[in-house]
GUMITI-478097 format. One record per residue (C-alpha): residue number from 0; x negated, y, z. Coordinates in pm, 1 decimal, padded with zeros to 6 digits, always signed. Each point is the difference from the previous one (the first is absolute). Layout:
N
NODE|k|east|north|up
NODE|NUM|X|Y|Z $
...
//
This chain:
213
NODE|k|east|north|up
NODE|0|-15895.1|+12574.9|+01039.1 $
NODE|1|+00166.7|+00339.4|+00069.3 $
NODE|2|+00116.7|+00168.3|-00291.2 $
NODE|3|-00152.3|+00296.0|-00126.4 $
NODE|4|+00255.5|+00269.6|-00083.9 $
NODE|5|-00239.1|+00357.0|+00054.6 $
NODE|6|-00288.5|+00094.4|-00229.3 $
NODE|7|-00311.9|-00113.6|+00201.0 $
NODE|8|-00281.5|+00247.0|+00102.3 $
NODE|9|-00353.7|-00054.2|-00201.6 $
NODE|10|-00134.3|+00219.5|+00309.0 $
NODE|11|-00017.3|-00014.2|+00376.8 $
NODE|12|+00090.9|+00360.0|-00004.9 $
NODE|13|+00268.2|-00133.5|-00221.3 $
NODE|14|+00086.5|-00239.3|+00266.5 $
NODE|15|-00033.3|+00217.9|+00237.5 $
NODE|16|+00281.5|+00168.5|-00071.5 $
NODE|17|+00243.8|-00262.4|-00100.8 $
NODE|18|-00019.3|-00091.0|+00390.2 $
NODE|19|+00077.0|+00359.4|+00095.9 $
NODE|20|+00268.4|-00027.2|-00237.8 $
NODE|21|+00136.6|-00342.5|+00151.4 $
NODE|22|-00018.0|+00100.0|+00316.3 $
NODE|23|+00152.9|+00326.2|-00060.4 $
NODE|24|+00280.3|-00189.2|-00162.5 $
NODE|25|+00029.0|-00248.0|+00342.1 $
NODE|26|-00007.3|+00330.6|+00241.3 $
NODE|27|+00297.7|+00133.7|-00176.3 $
NODE|28|+00202.8|-00333.8|-00017.5 $
NODE|29|-00070.8|-00077.6|+00372.7 $
NODE|30|+00130.6|+00334.2|+00132.1 $
NODE|31|+00259.5|+00120.7|-00302.4 $
NODE|32|+00050.2|-00272.1|-00186.5 $
NODE|33|+00068.1|-00069.2|-00349.4 $
NODE|34|+00151.3|+00322.7|-00108.9 $
NODE|35|-00332.8|+00145.8|+00128.3 $
NODE|36|-00178.3|-00138.6|-00289.5 $
NODE|37|+00045.1|+00244.3|-00270.7 $
NODE|38|-00347.8|+00010.7|-00194.2 $
NODE|39|-00056.9|+00397.3|+00073.7 $
NODE|40|+00047.8|-00115.1|+00327.1 $
NODE|41|-00232.5|-00316.1|+00036.5 $
NODE|42|-00268.0|+00249.6|-00232.6 $
NODE|43|+00054.2|+00293.0|+00307.7 $
NODE|44|-00039.5|-00251.0|+00264.6 $
NODE|45|-00311.0|-00179.3|-00121.9 $
NODE|46|-00169.7|+00379.5|-00081.1 $
NODE|47|-00053.3|-00093.2|-00351.5 $
NODE|48|+00157.2|+00154.4|-00287.9 $
NODE|49|+00323.4|-00227.6|-00221.4 $
NODE|50|-00218.3|+00015.5|-00295.0 $
NODE|51|-00248.1|-00240.2|+00178.9 $
NODE|52|+00337.5|-00182.3|+00171.8 $
NODE|53|+00103.6|-00029.3|-00362.7 $
NODE|54|-00349.5|-00160.0|-00136.0 $
NODE|55|+00038.8|-00254.4|+00260.3 $
NODE|56|+00379.7|-00094.4|+00011.5 $
NODE|57|+00222.9|+00147.4|-00267.8 $
NODE|58|+00352.1|-00075.5|+00262.4 $
NODE|59|+00128.8|-00069.4|+00323.3 $
NODE|60|-00009.7|-00387.7|-00069.7 $
NODE|61|-00347.4|-00022.0|-00079.9 $
NODE|62|-00051.1|+00180.9|+00320.3 $
NODE|63|+00168.9|-00227.2|+00238.0 $
NODE|64|-00095.6|-00307.3|-00205.2 $
NODE|65|-00384.1|+00080.1|+00049.1 $
NODE|66|+00076.8|+00071.3|+00349.5 $
NODE|67|+00163.0|-00350.9|+00020.9 $
NODE|68|-00301.8|-00196.1|-00209.1 $
NODE|69|-00254.4|+00210.6|+00273.1 $
NODE|70|+00213.3|-00202.9|+00272.1 $
NODE|71|+00016.5|-00329.7|-00170.9 $
NODE|72|-00418.1|+00007.2|-00061.0 $
NODE|73|-00041.5|+00112.5|+00351.2 $
NODE|74|+00209.7|-00287.6|+00146.5 $
NODE|75|-00120.5|-00235.3|-00275.9 $
NODE|76|-00315.3|+00025.1|+00134.7 $
NODE|77|+00063.4|-00065.2|+00377.3 $
NODE|78|+00222.5|-00293.4|-00113.0 $
NODE|79|-00309.2|-00129.0|-00212.2 $
NODE|80|-00207.5|+00040.5|+00335.4 $
NODE|81|+00233.6|-00192.9|+00224.8 $
NODE|82|+00047.6|-00273.4|-00285.0 $
NODE|83|-00408.7|-00069.4|+00071.0 $
NODE|84|+00074.7|-00069.6|+00324.9 $
NODE|85|-00133.1|-00387.4|+00021.0 $
NODE|86|+00232.5|-00290.4|+00006.3 $
NODE|87|-00118.0|-00094.4|+00357.7 $
NODE|88|+00092.5|+00307.8|+00111.3 $
NODE|89|+00349.5|+00005.2|-00046.9 $
NODE|90|+00015.5|-00371.9|+00114.6 $
NODE|91|-00123.3|+00034.7|+00342.1 $
NODE|92|+00174.9|+00367.1|+00062.8 $
NODE|93|+00248.5|+00018.0|+00223.8 $
NODE|94|+00311.6|+00185.4|-00125.7 $
NODE|95|-00045.0|+00336.8|+00145.2 $
NODE|96|-00372.5|-00020.1|-00168.8 $
NODE|97|+00172.5|-00069.8|-00324.6 $
NODE|98|+00215.8|+00258.0|-00007.9 $
NODE|99|-00283.6|+00237.6|+00181.8 $
NODE|100|-00215.7|-00155.9|-00350.0 $
NODE|101|+00272.0|+00029.8|-00254.0 $
NODE|102|+00235.9|+00262.2|+00085.1 $
NODE|103|-00111.3|+00214.3|+00162.4 $
NODE|104|-00252.6|+00184.2|-00236.3 $
NODE|105|+00274.9|+00055.6|-00244.7 $
NODE|106|+00251.6|+00163.8|+00283.2 $
NODE|107|-00266.8|+00200.5|+00083.3 $
NODE|108|-00071.8|+00122.1|-00330.0 $
NODE|109|+00360.0|+00039.0|-00016.5 $
NODE|110|+00030.9|+00218.6|+00347.9 $
NODE|111|-00286.6|+00216.2|-00111.5 $
NODE|112|+00155.5|+00089.5|-00353.1 $
NODE|113|+00360.0|+00110.8|+00028.9 $
NODE|114|-00005.2|+00122.3|-00325.7 $
NODE|115|+00038.6|-00415.5|-00092.7 $
NODE|116|+00324.6|-00026.5|+00178.0 $
NODE|117|+00118.4|+00312.3|-00211.0 $
NODE|118|-00077.7|-00144.7|-00329.0 $
NODE|119|+00156.2|-00334.9|+00077.2 $
NODE|120|+00321.4|+00168.1|+00073.6 $
NODE|121|-00055.5|+00199.3|-00334.0 $
NODE|122|-00009.3|-00330.6|-00122.5 $
NODE|123|+00310.0|-00142.6|+00139.1 $
NODE|124|+00192.9|+00302.2|-00120.0 $
NODE|125|-00033.9|-00096.7|-00354.6 $
NODE|126|+00066.3|-00359.7|+00053.3 $
NODE|127|-00350.3|-00126.8|+00003.6 $
NODE|128|+00007.8|-00357.1|+00284.2 $
NODE|129|-00322.6|-00019.6|+00183.6 $
NODE|130|-00060.1|-00312.5|-00194.5 $
NODE|131|-00068.5|+00259.1|-00322.8 $
NODE|132|-00317.5|+00131.9|+00163.2 $
NODE|133|-00339.4|-00175.5|-00156.7 $
NODE|134|-00101.5|-00043.2|+00381.9 $
NODE|135|+00286.3|-00251.6|+00036.5 $
NODE|136|-00158.7|-00322.7|-00126.7 $
NODE|137|-00385.6|+00038.4|+00161.1 $
NODE|138|+00204.6|+00078.8|+00330.8 $
NODE|139|+00250.1|-00302.4|-00038.2 $
NODE|140|-00350.9|-00223.6|-00073.7 $
NODE|141|-00145.0|+00099.1|+00335.9 $
NODE|142|+00221.7|-00091.4|+00175.7 $
NODE|143|+00080.6|-00290.7|-00235.5 $
NODE|144|-00351.6|-00093.0|+00053.8 $
NODE|145|-00021.0|+00015.1|+00394.9 $
NODE|146|+00293.8|-00194.2|+00066.2 $
NODE|147|-00133.6|-00300.0|-00205.8 $
NODE|148|-00289.2|+00027.6|+00187.9 $
NODE|149|+00188.3|-00053.1|+00355.1 $
NODE|150|+00270.4|-00198.3|-00090.0 $
NODE|151|-00138.4|-00265.0|-00230.4 $
NODE|152|+00299.8|-00178.2|+00130.7 $
NODE|153|+00237.3|+00222.1|-00114.9 $
NODE|154|+00191.7|-00064.5|-00345.7 $
NODE|155|-00099.0|+00237.1|-00352.9 $
NODE|156|+00314.2|+00143.2|+00083.6 $
NODE|157|+00013.1|+00082.0|+00332.7 $
NODE|158|-00342.9|+00152.1|-00026.5 $
NODE|159|+00205.7|+00238.7|-00267.6 $
NODE|160|+00268.8|+00051.0|+00237.9 $
NODE|161|-00236.4|+00139.2|+00280.7 $
NODE|162|-00186.5|+00190.5|-00223.1 $
NODE|163|+00255.6|+00160.6|-00149.2 $
NODE|164|+00137.5|+00047.9|+00369.5 $
NODE|165|-00370.5|+00170.3|+00163.4 $
NODE|166|+00006.2|+00180.7|-00304.0 $
NODE|167|+00357.5|+00158.1|+00018.0 $
NODE|168|+00040.3|+00042.0|+00369.2 $
NODE|169|-00245.4|+00328.3|-00017.5 $
NODE|170|+00087.5|+00086.2|-00313.8 $
NODE|171|+00367.4|+00001.1|+00048.5 $
NODE|172|-00064.1|+00287.7|+00233.8 $
NODE|173|-00263.0|+00199.0|-00152.9 $
NODE|174|+00216.2|+00033.4|-00280.3 $
NODE|175|+00336.7|+00055.6|+00152.4 $
NODE|176|+00001.3|+00223.8|+00301.6 $
NODE|177|-00409.6|+00139.5|+00068.5 $
NODE|178|+00037.1|+00318.9|-00207.8 $
NODE|179|+00271.2|+00103.4|+00239.3 $
NODE|180|-00213.1|-00051.6|+00296.8 $
NODE|181|-00234.4|+00254.5|+00138.7 $
NODE|182|-00338.4|-00063.8|+00025.7 $
NODE|183|+00013.8|-00188.3|+00320.9 $
NODE|184|+00265.2|-00199.1|-00051.7 $
NODE|185|-00156.6|-00148.9|-00291.9 $
NODE|186|-00335.4|-00068.8|+00174.3 $
NODE|187|+00181.1|-00169.9|+00252.9 $
NODE|188|+00202.4|-00219.0|-00254.3 $
NODE|189|-00342.0|-00086.5|-00212.9 $
NODE|190|-00232.2|-00019.8|+00324.0 $
NODE|191|+00205.1|-00144.8|+00240.3 $
NODE|192|+00304.1|-00175.0|-00086.7 $
NODE|193|-00007.6|-00136.7|-00352.1 $
NODE|194|-00349.5|-00185.2|+00081.8 $
NODE|195|+00254.6|-00114.0|+00329.9 $
NODE|196|+00194.4|-00110.2|-00240.7 $
NODE|197|-00258.4|-00178.4|-00219.3 $
NODE|198|-00135.3|-00188.2|+00291.8 $
NODE|199|+00297.7|-00157.2|+00099.2 $
NODE|200|+00132.5|-00097.0|-00332.9 $
NODE|201|-00336.7|-00144.4|-00061.1 $
NODE|202|+00001.9|-00230.0|+00363.1 $
NODE|203|+00361.2|-00070.9|-00084.2 $
NODE|204|-00055.5|-00167.6|-00345.9 $
NODE|205|-00342.2|-00133.9|+00105.9 $
NODE|206|+00170.2|-00180.5|+00274.4 $
NODE|207|+00257.1|-00147.1|-00206.1 $
NODE|208|-00237.2|-00127.8|-00275.1 $
NODE|209|-00246.8|-00151.9|+00249.3 $
NODE|210|+00047.5|-00369.1|+00089.9 $
NODE|211|+00100.6|-00083.2|+00360.3 $
NODE|212|-00354.7|-00177.9|+00161.7 $
//
C-alpha cells in the first residue's frame, strides 16, 4: 500500500486543494526542474496560500512523496485491471496481443504523465534503485503470472528470468533516458519501439520454450 506522508483532507474542498497543489508541483517539476519547487513558488503556482500548502505538506520532501504516491495509486489500479484478465485470454493471445494488454496500459500512462519520469530521475539521484519502488513486486508478479500461463513447460528459474527481462527492458529506458527526450521522442519510444522490442522478446522465448512437434 502507498505510504501516506501528507495530512489527509477531510472535506472535498480540501481534496480539490491538495489536487491543485500536486498539479502545480508536477507542472513546475516538468517545466523547470526540482530547483523550482520552493514552497512559496508551489503555493503561487497552485493559487493557494503558503499556510494552506504547509497545512497539508510540511516540506518539499512530503510534497514529492505525495506526488509519487498519486502516481503509484494510479498504476496500482491499472495493474489490478490487467491482473483481472482471465487466464484463458492470456493463454490464447498472440505475443502482440499480450503486450497490448499487459504493457501498453502502463506505457500509455507514462506517456501521458511525464512528471513520473522526473520523479524517477530524482529517486535515482539520491541512490534509490527502481527495485525500491513499492510497485515493483506487483509488476513482477503480473509478468510472472502471464509467463507461467503461456510457458508452463519452462523451469521456474527461466520464468523468473523472463519476467525480470520483460519488466527490465522498458524500465531501463524509462529510468535512464526518457527525461532527456522531447515529447515526440518519448511517445515514439513508449508507444512504438518498446512494444516492438517486447513482442520480439516474447516471441523469441516462446519459440525457445515450445517443444518442436
